[in-house]
MIDOSE-1310 file (N, C-alpha, C; in nm, 2 decimals, decimal comma, always signed):
residues 297
mdvr	+0,02/+1,98/+1,53/-0,04/+1,83/+1,42/-0,11/+1,76/+1,55; -0,24/+1,73/+1,52/-0,36/+1,68/+1,58/-0,33/+1,54/+1,57; -0,27/+1,47/+1,63/-0,34/+1,28/+1,57/-0,42/+1,22/+1,59; -0,53/+1,29/+1,65/-0,66/+1,26/+1,65/-0,74/+1,22/+1,53
ltae	-0,77/+1,14/+1,49/-0,90/+1,09/+1,34/-1,03/+1,22/+1,40; -1,09/+1,26/+1,28/-1,26/+1,32/+1,34/-1,30/+1,19/+1,28; -1,43/+1,20/+1,32/-1,53/+1,11/+1,34/-1,52/+1,07/+1,17; -1,51/+1,16/+1,08/-1,56/+1,11/+0,93/-1,41/+1,06/+0,86
qrql	-1,31/+1,02/+0,96/-1,19/+1,01/+0,92/-1,22/+0,85/+0,97; -1,27/+0,84/+1,08/-1,30/+0,70/+1,14/-1,37/+0,61/+1,06; -1,46/+0,67/+1,03/-1,56/+0,62/+0,94/-1,53/+0,58/+0,80; -1,44/+0,66/+0,75/-1,35/+0,62/+0,64/-1,29/+0,51/+0,67
rgaa	-1,25/+0,51/+0,77/-1,15/+0,40/+0,75/-1,19/+0,27/+0,82; -1,31/+0,29/+0,82/-1,40/+0,16/+0,89/-1,49/+0,10/+0,79; -1,53/+0,21/+0,69/-1,56/+0,13/+0,55/-1,50/+0,06/+0,49; -1,39/+0,14/+0,44/-1,26/+0,08/+0,42/-1,24/-0,10/+0,44
arla	-1,21/-0,07/+0,56/-1,19/-0,18/+0,61/-1,27/-0,33/+0,61; -1,39/-0,28/+0,61/-1,47/-0,37/+0,66/-1,51/-0,41/+0,46; -1,50/-0,37/+0,39/-1,44/-0,36/+0,22/-1,38/-0,49/+0,20; -1,25/-0,47/+0,25/-1,15/-0,54/+0,26/-1,14/-0,64/+0,34
ddlg	-1,22/-0,65/+0,48/-1,25/-0,78/+0,54/-1,33/-0,86/+0,46; -1,45/-0,81/+0,40/-1,57/-0,87/+0,35/-1,54/-0,94/+0,18; -1,45/-0,86/+0,11/-1,43/-0,89/-0,02/-1,28/-0,96/-0,07; -1,15/-0,92/+0,00/-1,08/-0,92/+0,01/-1,03/-1,10/-0,03
pgsv	-0,92/-1,16/-0,09/-0,91/-1,30/-0,11/-0,89/-1,36/+0,03; -0,84/-1,36/+0,17/-0,87/-1,43/+0,25/-0,80/-1,58/+0,22; -0,73/-1,63/+0,13/-0,71/-1,73/+0,11/-0,60/-1,71/-0,04; -0,46/-1,81/-0,08/-0,41/-1,79/-0,18/-0,49/-1,80/-0,28
lgle	-0,56/-1,91/-0,27/-0,65/-1,95/-0,38/-0,75/-1,87/-0,42; -0,80/-1,80/-0,31/-0,92/-1,69/-0,30/-0,87/-1,57/-0,43; -0,75/-1,55/-0,46/-0,66/-1,47/-0,56/-0,72/-1,52/-0,70; -0,77/-1,61/-0,71/-0,77/-1,70/-0,88/-0,96/-1,68/-0,83
dgdr	-1,04/-1,59/-0,75/-1,16/-1,62/-0,79/-1,23/-1,52/-0,87; -1,25/-1,56/-0,95/-1,32/-1,46/-1,05/-1,47/-1,33/-1,01; -1,54/-1,46/-0,96/-1,67/-1,39/-0,93/-1,61/-1,29/-0,78; -1,52/-1,30/-0,65/-1,52/-1,24/-0,65/-1,45/-1,11/-0,63
larl	-1,35/-1,16/-0,75/-1,27/-1,03/-0,79/-1,39/-0,94/-0,85; -1,48/-0,96/-0,92/-1,59/-0,88/-1,00/-1,68/-0,86/-0,90; -1,69/-0,87/-0,77/-1,79/-0,80/-0,67/-1,69/-0,70/-0,60; -1,55/-0,73/-0,60/-1,46/-0,64/-0,54/-1,47/-0,55/-0,61
ekav	-1,42/-0,55/-0,75/-1,41/-0,41/-0,81/-1,54/-0,38/-0,86; -1,64/-0,39/-0,85/-1,79/-0,31/-0,83/-1,79/-0,21/-0,71; -1,74/-0,32/-0,61/-1,78/-0,21/-0,47/-1,66/-0,14/-0,44; -1,51/-0,14/-0,49/-1,44/-0,04/-0,50/-1,50/+0,08/-0,60
eatg	-1,52/+0,05/-0,71/-1,58/+0,17/-0,84/-1,72/+0,24/-0,75; -1,76/+0,15/-0,66/-1,93/+0,25/-0,64/-1,83/+0,32/-0,51; -1,73/+0,31/-0,43/-1,68/+0,40/-0,36/-1,64/+0,53/-0,35; -1,60/+0,53/-0,51/-1,50/+0,67/-0,53/-1,40/+0,65/-0,48
wrtl	-1,38/+0,56/-0,45/-1,26/+0,60/-0,35/-1,09/+0,63/-0,46; -1,11/+0,56/-0,55/-1,00/+0,63/-0,67/-1,00/+0,74/-0,69; -1,08/+0,84/-0,65/-1,09/+1,01/-0,70/-1,07/+1,06/-0,58; -0,98/+0,97/-0,47/-1,02/+1,04/-0,34/-0,94/+1,19/-0,30
rtdg	-0,82/+1,20/-0,39/-0,74/+1,33/-0,35/-0,83/+1,43/-0,43; -0,86/+1,38/-0,56/-0,93/+1,51/-0,63/-1,08/+1,57/-0,60; -1,16/+1,45/-0,56/-1,26/+1,49/-0,43/-1,20/+1,59/-0,32; -1,11/+1,62/-0,33/-1,08/+1,69/-0,15/-0,99/+1,65/-0,06
asgv	-1,06/+1,47/-0,09/-0,95/+1,41/+0,04/-0,79/+1,42/+0,09; -0,80/+1,44/+0,23/-0,64/+1,50/+0,24/-0,52/+1,35/+0,25; -0,40/+1,44/+0,28/-0,34/+1,27/+0,28/-0,34/+1,17/+0,39; -0,38/+1,23/+0,48/-0,46/+1,18/+0,59/-0,55/+1,03/+0,57
eval	-0,65/+1,11/+0,47/-0,75/+1,03/+0,47/-0,68/+0,93/+0,37; -0,65/+0,96/+0,22/-0,54/+0,88/+0,11/-0,55/+0,74/+0,23; -0,39/+0,80/+0,31/-0,35/+0,67/+0,35/-0,47/+0,59/+0,43; -0,54/+0,64/+0,54/-0,61/+0,53/+0,56/-0,71/+0,42/+0,48
vvee	-0,73/+0,46/+0,35/-0,80/+0,35/+0,31/-0,70/+0,28/+0,25; -0,62/+0,36/+0,18/-0,45/+0,22/+0,12/-0,42/+0,14/+0,20; -0,42/+0,20/+0,35/-0,36/+0,10/+0,48/-0,46/+0,01/+0,46; -0,58/+0,00/+0,48/-0,68/-0,06/+0,52/-0,65/-0,23/+0,38
fgrg	-0,65/-0,12/+0,29/-0,66/-0,21/+0,14/-0,54/-0,35/+0,18; -0,41/-0,26/+0,21/-0,29/-0,32/+0,21/-0,35/-0,46/+0,33; -0,36/-0,39/+0,42/-0,40/-0,51/+0,53/-0,51/-0,63/+0,49; -0,62/-0,59/+0,43/-0,70/-0,70/+0,37/-0,61/-0,75/+0,22
lvdv	-0,51/-0,74/+0,15/-0,48/-0,79/+0,05/-0,54/-0,74/-0,11; -0,63/-0,65/-0,05/-0,69/-0,64/-0,17/-0,64/-0,62/-0,31; -0,73/-0,66/-0,39/-0,62/-0,71/-0,52/-0,68/-0,66/-0,68; -0,79/-0,53/-0,71/-0,85/-0,46/-0,80/-0,76/-0,35/-0,75
pmlg	-0,73/-0,27/-0,87/-0,60/-0,14/-0,85/-0,71/-0,05/-0,79; -0,60/+0,00/-0,69/-0,63/+0,15/-0,57/-0,50/+0,27/-0,63; -0,40/+0,21/-0,54/-0,29/+0,28/-0,51/-0,24/+0,33/-0,66; -0,29/+0,26/-0,77/-0,23/+0,34/-0,91/-0,34/+0,39/-0,95
plla	-0,43/+0,39/-0,94/-0,53/+0,47/-1,01/-0,56/+0,60/-0,96; -0,57/+0,58/-0,80/-0,56/+0,68/-0,69/-0,41/+0,80/-0,73; -0,34/+0,76/-0,75/-0,19/+0,86/-0,79/-0,21/+0,93/-0,95; -0,24/+0,82/-1,02/-0,29/+0,87/-1,17/-0,36/+1,04/-1,16
ddlw	-0,49/+1,01/-1,05/-0,60/+1,04/-1,11/-0,59/+1,18/-0,98; -0,49/+1,20/-0,93/-0,39/+1,32/-0,88/-0,31/+1,43/-0,96; -0,30/+1,35/-1,08/-0,22/+1,40/-1,21/-0,30/+1,44/-1,34; -0,35/+1,34/-1,37/-0,49/+1,37/-1,48/-0,62/+1,33/-1,43
pgtp	-0,68/+1,40/-1,36/-0,79/+1,39/-1,31/-0,94/+1,37/-1,40; -1,04/+1,30/-1,40/-1,18/+1,31/-1,45/-1,15/+1,21/-1,54; -1,02/+1,10/-1,54/-0,99/+1,01/-1,62/-1,06/+0,89/-1,58; -1,14/+0,80/-1,57/-1,12/+0,69/-1,59/-1,04/+0,58/-1,62
satv	-1,01/+0,46/-1,57/-0,94/+0,36/-1,60/-0,78/+0,39/-1,63; -0,74/+0,50/-1,57/-0,61/+0,51/-1,56/-0,56/+0,47/-1,44; -0,40/+0,43/-1,48/-0,28/+0,42/-1,35/-0,18/+0,46/-1,37; -0,08/+0,44/-1,24/+0,04/+0,52/-1,29/+0,11/+0,47/-1,35
vvdg	+0,25/+0,56/-1,37/+0,32/+0,46/-1,46/+0,45/+0,52/-1,35; +0,54/+0,43/-1,36/+0,66/+0,41/-1,26/+0,79/+0,39/-1,37; +0,87/+0,43/-1,41/+1,00/+0,39/-1,43/+0,96/+0,31/-1,58; +0,85/+0,37/-1,64/+0,82/+0,30/-1,78/+0,74/+0,15/-1,80
vard	+0,66/+0,21/-1,66/+0,57/+0,03/-1,66/+0,47/+0,11/-1,58; +0,36/+0,04/-1,62/+0,21/+0,09/-1,52/+0,17/-0,01/-1,45; +0,16/+0,01/-1,31/+0,18/+0,00/-1,19/+0,02/-0,04/-1,14; -0,03/-0,18/-1,09/-0,16/-0,18/-1,03/-0,21/-0,15/-1,19
argm	-0,23/-0,20/-1,27/-0,30/-0,19/-1,38/-0,43/-0,32/-1,42; -0,49/-0,37/-1,38/-0,54/-0,48/-1,37/-0,64/-0,44/-1,43; -0,75/-0,42/-1,57/-0,85/-0,37/-1,60/-0,76/-0,23/-1,69; -0,68/-0,16/-1,64/-0,64/-0,02/-1,67/-0,59/-0,01/-1,83
rwga	-0,64/+0,10/-1,86/-0,65/+0,11/-2,03/-0,56/+0,23/-2,02; -0,49/+0,31/-1,92/-0,44/+0,41/-1,98/-0,33/+0,42/-1,87; -0,20/+0,46/-1,88/-0,09/+0,53/-1,76/-0,06/+0,65/-1,78; -0,04/+0,70/-1,71/+0,02/+0,83/-1,65/+0,16/+0,87/-1,58
aleg	+0,22/+0,90/-1,60/+0,37/+0,97/-1,53/+0,39/+1,10/-1,51; +0,50/+1,15/-1,44/+0,48/+1,27/-1,44/+0,66/+1,28/-1,49; +0,66/+1,33/-1,60/+0,83/+1,37/-1,57/+0,88/+1,52/-1,60; +0,96/+1,56/-1,50/+1,02/+1,70/-1,53/+0,87/+1,78/-1,52
gqvl	+0,81/+1,75/-1,46/+0,70/+1,89/-1,46/+0,56/+1,79/-1,54; +0,58/+1,74/-1,67/+0,48/+1,72/-1,75/+0,42/+1,58/-1,73; +0,30/+1,62/-1,76/+0,22/+1,50/-1,72/+0,21/+1,44/-1,87; +0,26/+1,30/-1,88/+0,25/+1,22/-2,00/+0,15/+1,09/-1,95
vadi	+0,06/+1,10/-2,13/-0,01/+0,98/-2,08/-0,03/+0,93/-2,23; -0,02/+0,78/-2,20/-0,02/+0,69/-2,34/-0,10/+0,52/-2,24; -0,11/+0,48/-2,43/-0,20/+0,30/-2,41/-0,12/+0,24/-2,31; -0,16/+0,15/-2,24/-0,13/+0,04/-2,19/-0,14/-0,10/-2,26
gpsa	-0,08/-0,23/-2,27/-0,08/-0,31/-2,30/-0,17/-0,42/-2,18; -0,20/-0,55/-2,19/-0,29/-0,67/-2,10/-0,18/-0,63/-1,98; -0,24/-0,68/-1,85/-0,16/-0,65/-1,72/-0,14/-0,81/-1,68; -0,07/-0,85/-1,64/-0,01/-0,98/-1,59/+0,07/-0,97/-1,44
pgad	+0,03/-1,07/-1,34/+0,07/-1,08/-1,26/+0,23/-1,09/-1,23; +0,31/-1,03/-1,14/+0,44/-1,02/-1,12/+0,50/-1,10/-1,00; +0,61/-1,05/-0,89/+0,61/-1,09/-0,80/+0,51/-1,11/-0,69; +0,44/-0,96/-0,73/+0,32/-0,94/-0,64/+0,19/-0,98/-0,70
ltrh	+0,12/-1,07/-0,58/+0,03/-1,10/-0,65/-0,12/-1,07/-0,65; -0,08/-0,97/-0,55/-0,26/-0,91/-0,56/-0,25/-0,74/-0,68; -0,10/-0,76/-0,73/-0,08/-0,63/-0,83/-0,05/-0,65/-0,97; -0,11/-0,60/-1,03/-0,04/-0,68/-1,17/-0,04/-0,57/-1,24
davv	+0,11/-0,55/-1,36/+0,18/-0,45/-1,41/+0,15/-0,51/-1,57; +0,16/-0,38/-1,62/+0,13/-0,37/-1,84/+0,26/-0,24/-1,81; +0,31/-0,33/-1,93/+0,39/-0,21/-2,03/+0,30/-0,12/-2,11; +0,40/-0,05/-2,13/+0,34/+0,10/-2,20/+0,35/+0,09/-2,33
rgtp	+0,27/+0,13/-2,44/+0,22/+0,09/-2,57/+0,25/+0,24/-2,65; +0,30/+0,23/-2,75/+0,30/+0,37/-2,80/+0,41/+0,49/-2,73; +0,35/+0,61/-2,81/+0,45/+0,72/-2,76/+0,38/+0,81/-2,68; +0,39/+0,84/-2,54/+0,31/+0,90/-2,45/+0,34/+1,06/-2,49
ervg	+0,21/+1,07/-2,46/+0,11/+1,21/-2,55/+0,13/+1,32/-2,40; +0,16/+1,44/-2,40/+0,16/+1,52/-2,29/+0,02/+1,60/-2,29; -0,05/+1,53/-2,17/-0,17/+1,64/-2,12/-0,19/+1,76/-2,04; -0,05/+1,77/-1,99/-0,06/+1,89/-1,89/+0,08/+1,92/-1,82
dlsr	+0,07/+2,02/-1,76/+0,19/+2,05/-1,70/+0,18/+2,06/-1,52; +0,28/+2,03/-1,41/+0,26/+2,09/-1,27/+0,36/+2,18/-1,25; +0,32/+2,26/-1,14/+0,39/+2,33/-1,13/+0,51/+2,28/-1,05; +0,64/+2,27/-0,99/+0,80/+2,25/-0,89/+0,70/+2,24/-0,76
eaad	+0,58/+2,31/-0,69/+0,53/+2,30/-0,60/+0,43/+2,17/-0,58; +0,35/+2,20/-0,69/+0,22/+2,09/-0,73/+0,31/+1,94/-0,74; +0,41/+1,90/-0,87/+0,50/+1,79/-0,84/+0,56/+1,75/-0,75; +0,62/+1,85/-0,65/+0,70/+1,78/-0,54/+0,57/+1,75/-0,40
rwha	+0,47/+1,79/-0,42/+0,34/+1,76/-0,30/+0,33/+1,63/-0,36; +0,27/+1,58/-0,50/+0,25/+1,47/-0,55/+0,34/+1,39/-0,50; +0,49/+1,35/-0,51/+0,55/+1,27/-0,46/+0,57/+1,26/-0,34; +0,54/+1,32/-0,27/+0,51/+1,35/-0,10/+0,38/+1,21/-0,15
lalv	+0,29/+1,29/-0,18/+0,17/+1,18/-0,16/+0,21/+1,04/-0,22; +0,26/+1,05/-0,31/+0,28/+0,89/-0,40/+0,37/+0,83/-0,29; +0,47/+0,87/-0,21/+0,58/+0,78/-0,11/+0,49/+0,78/+0,00; +0,37/+0,88/+0,07/+0,28/+0,84/+0,13/+0,21/+0,72/+0,12
atca	+0,16/+0,75/+0,03/+0,06/+0,62/-0,03/+0,11/+0,45/-0,01; +0,25/+0,45/-0,09/+0,31/+0,37/-0,08/+0,37/+0,30/+0,07; +0,40/+0,39/+0,13/+0,45/+0,38/+0,30/+0,31/+0,31/+0,36; +0,17/+0,33/+0,31/+0,04/+0,34/+0,38/+0,02/+0,18/+0,36
dlvg	+0,06/+0,12/+0,24/+0,03/+0,02/+0,18/+0,11/-0,11/+0,28; +0,20/-0,05/+0,27/+0,40/-0,13/+0,35/+0,31/-0,11/+0,50; +0,22/-0,04/+0,58/+0,19/-0,04/+0,71/+0,06/-0,19/+0,75; -0,02/-0,13/+0,61/-0,13/-0,22/+0,63/-0,09/-0,38/+0,62
targ	-0,01/-0,39/+0,51/+0,03/-0,51/+0,46/+0,13/-0,59/+0,62; +0,15/-0,51/+0,62/+0,26/-0,57/+0,76/+0,15/-0,58/+0,86; +0,03/-0,49/+0,88/-0,08/-0,54/+0,99/-0,17/-0,65/+0,98; -0,17/-0,70/+0,87/-0,24/-0,79/+0,75/-0,13/-0,91/+0,81
ahal	+0,00/-0,91/+0,79/+0,07/-1,00/+0,86/+0,10/-1,06/+0,97; +0,08/-0,97/+1,07/+0,14/-1,00/+1,18/-0,03/-1,05/+1,23; -0,12/-0,99/+1,19/-0,27/-1,06/+1,25/-0,26/-1,18/+1,23; -0,23/-1,20/+1,11/-0,21/-1,38/+1,00/-0,14/-1,44/+1,11
aleh	+0,00/-1,40/+1,16/+0,03/-1,48/+1,22/+0,05/-1,49/+1,39; -0,06/-1,39/+1,41/-0,15/-1,38/+1,57/-0,22/-1,50/+1,56; -0,33/-1,51/+1,49/-0,40/-1,60/+1,50/-0,33/-1,75/+1,44; -0,25/-1,75/+1,44/-0,18/-1,89/+1,36/-0,13/-1,94/+1,55
arir	-0,06/-1,87/+1,61/+0,02/-1,86/+1,75/-0,13/-1,91/+1,83; -0,25/-1,86/+1,85/-0,34/-1,85/+1,87/-0,38/-2,02/+1,90; -0,35/-2,03/+1,78/-0,48/-2,19/+1,74/-0,36/-2,33/+1,75; -0,24/-2,31/+1,69/-0,11/-2,40/+1,65/-0,10/-2,48/+1,78
eqyg	-0,09/-2,58/+1,79/-0,05/-2,63/+1,94/+0,06/-2,68/+1,94; +0,20/-2,73/+1,98/+0,28/-2,83/+2,04/+0,28/-2,86/+2,16; +0,33/-2,97/+2,18/+0,36/-3,07/+2,29/+0,23/-2,97/+2,42; +0,10/-2,96/+2,33/-0,01/-3,00/+2,43/-0,05/-2,84/+2,45
rrig	+0,08/-2,73/+2,44/+0,04/-2,59/+2,45/+0,04/-2,52/+2,32; -0,04/-2,40/+2,31/-0,05/-2,30/+2,21/+0,15/-2,24/+2,18; +0,14/-2,20/+2,07/+0,23/-2,22/+2,06/+0,29/-2,05/+2,07; +0,21/-1,99/+2,11/+0,17/-1,81/+2,15/+0,24/-1,83/+2,29
syqa	+0,19/-1,96/+2,35/+0,24/-1,92/+2,45/+0,41/-1,94/+2,53; +0,44/-1,95/+2,42/+0,63/-1,96/+2,41/+0,65/-1,86/+2,41; +0,76/-1,81/+2,46/+0,82/-1,69/+2,47/+0,92/-1,67/+2,33; +0,98/-1,76/+2,29/+1,02/-1,75/+2,18/+0,96/-1,66/+2,05
vahl	+0,83/-1,72/+2,05/+0,70/-1,70/+1,91/+0,67/-1,57/+1,99; +0,64/-1,54/+2,14/+0,55/-1,42/+2,19/+0,62/-1,29/+2,17; +0,79/-1,31/+2,17/+0,84/-1,19/+2,16/+0,88/-1,17/+2,01; +0,86/-1,28/+1,94/+0,86/-1,22/+1,80/+0,76/-1,10/+1,82
laea	+0,64/-1,18/+1,78/+0,48/-1,09/+1,78/+0,49/-0,98/+1,84; +0,59/-0,93/+1,98/+0,56/-0,83/+2,03/+0,64/-0,76/+1,96; +0,80/-0,75/+1,91/+0,85/-0,70/+1,87/+0,83/-0,66/+1,71; +0,74/-0,75/+1,65/+0,66/-0,71/+1,53/+0,60/-0,58/+1,54
lali	+0,45/-0,62/+1,65/+0,38/-0,52/+1,69/+0,46/-0,38/+1,72; +0,59/-0,37/+1,80/+0,65/-0,23/+1,81/+0,67/-0,20/+1,69; +0,72/-0,26/+1,58/+0,76/-0,20/+1,45/+0,65/-0,13/+1,37; +0,55/-0,21/+1,38/+0,41/-0,16/+1,30/+0,32/-0,05/+1,41
egsv	+0,40/-0,04/+1,55/+0,35/+0,10/+1,59/+0,44/+0,17/+1,53; +0,57/+0,19/+1,53/+0,65/+0,28/+1,54/+0,60/+0,35/+1,34; +0,60/+0,23/+1,27/+0,56/+0,28/+1,11/+0,43/+0,35/+1,12; +0,32/+0,36/+1,22/+0,19/+0,43/+1,18/+0,22/+0,56/+1,25
svlr	+0,32/+0,59/+1,32/+0,36/+0,72/+1,37/+0,42/+0,78/+1,28; +0,47/+0,76/+1,23/+0,55/+0,82/+1,09/+0,50/+0,88/+0,99; +0,39/+0,72/+0,98/+0,31/+0,74/+0,83/+0,21/+0,83/+0,85; +0,16/+0,85/+1,01/+0,08/+0,99/+1,03/+0,13/+1,10/+1,00
haaw	+0,23/+1,11/+1,08/+0,29/+1,24/+1,04/+0,30/+1,28/+0,87; +0,39/+1,17/+0,84/+0,42/+1,21/+0,70/+0,24/+1,24/+0,58; +0,18/+1,16/+0,66/+0,03/+1,19/+0,56/-0,03/+1,33/+0,61; -0,01/+1,38/+0,72/-0,03/+1,51/+0,77/+0,02/+1,62/+0,69
avde	+0,17/+1,58/+0,66/+0,27/+1,67/+0,61/+0,24/+1,71/+0,47; +0,16/+1,58/+0,42/+0,16/+1,60/+0,28/+0,08/+1,75/+0,23; -0,05/+1,78/+0,33/-0,09/+1,93/+0,32/-0,09/+2,02/+0,40; +0,02/+2,01/+0,51/-0,02/+2,06/+0,59/+0,15/+2,19/+0,62
lspa	+0,26/+2,07/+0,53/+0,40/+2,15/+0,53/+0,40/+2,18/+0,37; +0,51/+2,29/+0,37/+0,57/+2,30/+0,23/+0,63/+2,16/+0,17; +0,60/+2,17/+0,02/+0,66/+2,03/+0,00/+0,79/+1,97/+0,03; +0,86/+2,08/+0,02/+1,00/+2,01/+0,07/+1,01/+1,96/+0,23
eaia	+0,92/+1,99/+0,32/+0,94/+1,87/+0,44/+0,84/+1,78/+0,43; +0,74/+1,82/+0,36/+0,63/+1,69/+0,36/+0,69/+1,58/+0,26; +0,81/+1,64/+0,16/+0,94/+1,53/+0,11/+1,02/+1,43/+0,23; +1,05/+1,50/+0,31/+1,14/+1,49/+0,38/+1,09/+1,38/+0,50
aarv	+0,98/+1,48/+0,50/+0,88/+1,36/+0,64/+0,83/+1,17/+0,55; +0,80/+1,25/+0,40/+0,77/+1,10/+0,35/+0,89/+1,04/+0,31; +1,02/+1,06/+0,32/+1,13/+0,99/+0,25/+1,17/+0,85/+0,43; +1,15/+0,94/+0,52/+1,17/+0,91/+0,62/+1,08/+0,82/+0,64
akly	+0,94/+0,80/+0,67/+0,82/+0,73/+0,69/+0,86/+0,61/+0,56; +0,90/+0,62/+0,47/+0,89/+0,52/+0,40/+0,97/+0,43/+0,41; +1,14/+0,48/+0,45/+1,24/+0,45/+0,47/+1,21/+0,34/+0,60; +1,15/+0,39/+0,69/+1,12/+0,34/+0,86/+1,02/+0,22/+0,82
sara	+0,95/+0,23/+0,73/+0,79/+0,13/+0,73/+0,87/+0,03/+0,60; +0,94/+0,05/+0,53/+0,96/-0,05/+0,43/+1,08/-0,17/+0,50; +1,15/-0,07/+0,66/+1,22/-0,21/+0,66/+1,15/-0,28/+0,79; +1,09/-0,22/+0,87/+0,95/-0,27/+0,91/+0,87/-0,36/+0,85
artv	+0,84/-0,34/+0,80/+0,74/-0,45/+0,71/+0,77/-0,57/+0,64; +0,90/-0,51/+0,59/+1,00/-0,65/+0,57/+1,04/-0,79/+0,69; +1,06/-0,68/+0,81/+1,10/-0,77/+0,91/+0,95/-0,85/+0,97; +0,84/-0,75/+1,00/+0,74/-0,82/+1,02/+0,71/-0,92/+0,92
ceta	+0,68/-0,93/+0,81/+0,61/-1,05/+0,73/+0,71/-1,15/+0,72; +0,85/-1,10/+0,73/+0,90/-1,27/+0,77/+0,93/-1,31/+0,91; +0,90/-1,21/+1,02/+0,86/-1,29/+1,10/+0,69/-1,41/+1,10; +0,59/-1,33/+1,01/+0,49/-1,39/+1,02/+0,52/-1,52/+0,92
vqvh	+0,64/-1,54/+0,84/+0,65/-1,68/+0,78/+0,73/-1,72/+0,90; +0,83/-1,67/+0,96/+0,86/-1,79/+1,05/+0,80/-1,83/+1,16; +0,73/-1,76/+1,23/+0,60/-1,81/+1,34/+0,53/-1,90/+1,27; +0,47/-1,91/+1,15/+0,44/-2,01/+1,07/+0,46/-2,15/+1,12
ggig	+0,62/-2,16/+1,09/+0,72/-2,25/+1,08/+0,70/-2,31/+0,94; +0,70/-2,44/+0,88/+0,69/-2,53/+0,80/+0,62/-2,47/+0,70; +0,50/-2,49/+0,75/+0,35/-2,40/+0,70/+0,40/-2,25/+0,59; +0,48/-2,16/+0,66/+0,47/-2,04/+0,65/+0,56/-2,06/+0,52
ntwe	+0,66/-2,18/+0,44/+0,70/-2,14/+0,33/+0,62/-2,23/+0,23; +0,51/-2,24/+0,28/+0,46/-2,33/+0,13/+0,35/-2,22/+0,07; +0,31/-2,22/-0,06/+0,20/-2,17/-0,09/+0,11/-2,15/-0,08; +0,03/-2,22/+0,02/-0,10/-2,23/+0,04/-0,10/-2,12/+0,17
clah	+0,01/-2,08/+0,20/+0,03/-1,99/+0,37/+0,02/-1,85/+0,28; -0,11/-1,74/+0,31/-0,08/-1,64/+0,31/+0,04/-1,53/+0,33; +0,12/-1,59/+0,39/+0,24/-1,49/+0,46/+0,34/-1,46/+0,35; +0,39/-1,52/+0,24/+0,43/-1,48/+0,14/+0,38/-1,43/+0,05
vhlr	+0,21/-1,38/+0,08/+0,15/-1,25/-0,02/+0,20/-1,17/+0,02; +0,21/-1,13/+0,20/+0,20/-1,00/+0,20/+0,35/-0,97/+0,22; +0,45/-1,09/+0,19/+0,58/-1,06/+0,19/+0,57/-0,98/+0,07; +0,55/-1,04/-0,07/+0,56/-1,03/-0,16/+0,52/-0,86/-0,23
ralt	+0,36/-0,85/-0,14/+0,32/-0,74/-0,14/+0,42/-0,57/-0,09; +0,48/-0,62/+0,06/+0,61/-0,53/+0,13/+0,68/-0,48/+0,00; +0,75/-0,59/-0,04/+0,87/-0,58/-0,11/+0,86/-0,50/-0,26; +0,73/-0,53/-0,30/+0,69/-0,46/-0,42/+0,64/-0,30/-0,38
stal	+0,59/-0,32/-0,28/+0,60/-0,17/-0,24/+0,68/-0,07/-0,20; +0,80/-0,14/-0,15/+0,96/-0,07/-0,11/+1,00/-0,05/-0,21; +0,97/-0,12/-0,30/+1,05/-0,07/-0,45/+0,99/+0,06/-0,55; +0,89/+0,08/-0,53/+0,80/+0,17/-0,59/+0,82/+0,27/-0,52
fpvr	+0,89/+0,36/-0,56/+0,92/+0,51/-0,50/+1,03/+0,49/-0,42; +1,13/+0,39/-0,46/+1,23/+0,36/-0,32/+1,29/+0,51/-0,27; +1,33/+0,45/-0,14/+1,45/+0,58/-0,06/+1,56/+0,53/-0,01; +1,63/+0,59/-0,02/+1,77/+0,55/-0,02/+1,81/+0,62/+0,11
leei	+1,90/+0,57/+0,21/+1,91/+0,59/+0,35/+1,99/+0,76/+0,30; +2,05/+0,77/+0,19/+2,18/+0,89/+0,19/+2,06/+1,03/+0,15; +1,93/+0,98/+0,13/+1,83/+1,08/+0,08/+1,75/+1,16/+0,19; +1,79/+1,11/+0,35/+1,74/+1,17/+0,45/+1,85/+1,21/+0,53
dlgl	+1,77/+1,33/+0,60/+1,91/+1,40/+0,72/+1,88/+1,36/+0,82; +1,80/+1,26/+0,88/+1,79/+1,24/+1,05/+1,86/+1,13/+1,04; +1,90/+1,02/+1,00/+1,99/+0,95/+1,07/+1,96/+0,79/+1,09; +1,92/+0,72/+1,00/+1,83/+0,60/+1,08/+1,92/+0,47/+1,03
s	+1,94/+0,40/+1,16/+2,00/+0,30/+1,15/+1,95/+0,16/+1,15
């Protein structure tokens, strides 16, 4: 495995980062900015990134875009439509259905699910926000219609991709929360000194960064494995990455709340939005410790 990104992959990551920085919410109040959401939706639609996989993108390239969108709390559908397109190619306004619920469904019309090798599609109702303020879910309406089948190998590879995509979102969300906390530690002063100069705060931020770096490593391997290893090996790598990244992301996001002090427990602080997104991505295609054989403590 060559861990280095190609020039094209670096450009893709840079483009996704710029879009997230320019049109991401930036604040809790920004989540309700309809004009911003419209411009963000138009920009994401223009990129064609929701069909990355069927356009020939690798698992690594999918992970790069999803990670940057998680970092910037991009609040228009991306992860759901991307996974749905890999199941039901060429269909706009479709998102993925997991456990009977259409995920990441704001503005989407269809829900696509994989059940026992069968691709099932159904209408979905209006989306509504839940615990995750950046992604809305919707209920499935009517009886699902069978539109295709996947071989066992293809279904397992899709499952590996789904795990990698949620893992990438976790890593990105953790990176965003850490950056938020780091910026606060640089400007907030107590007793005439910036709080980042105190060891208690600096150590928390350093430990959080170490968790993020570990998450990036396991994510890169799992994303590479989606295309380069057997489906069983790809799923095994993705499970390890998801379990590690989920634990790390929760710790990093809770650290961000703690570094902000009392402000971190208020609605106006973005730290809780990162934490909500991390918890939601953890629950999407969840992994239990018993499912892996490498032993994580």
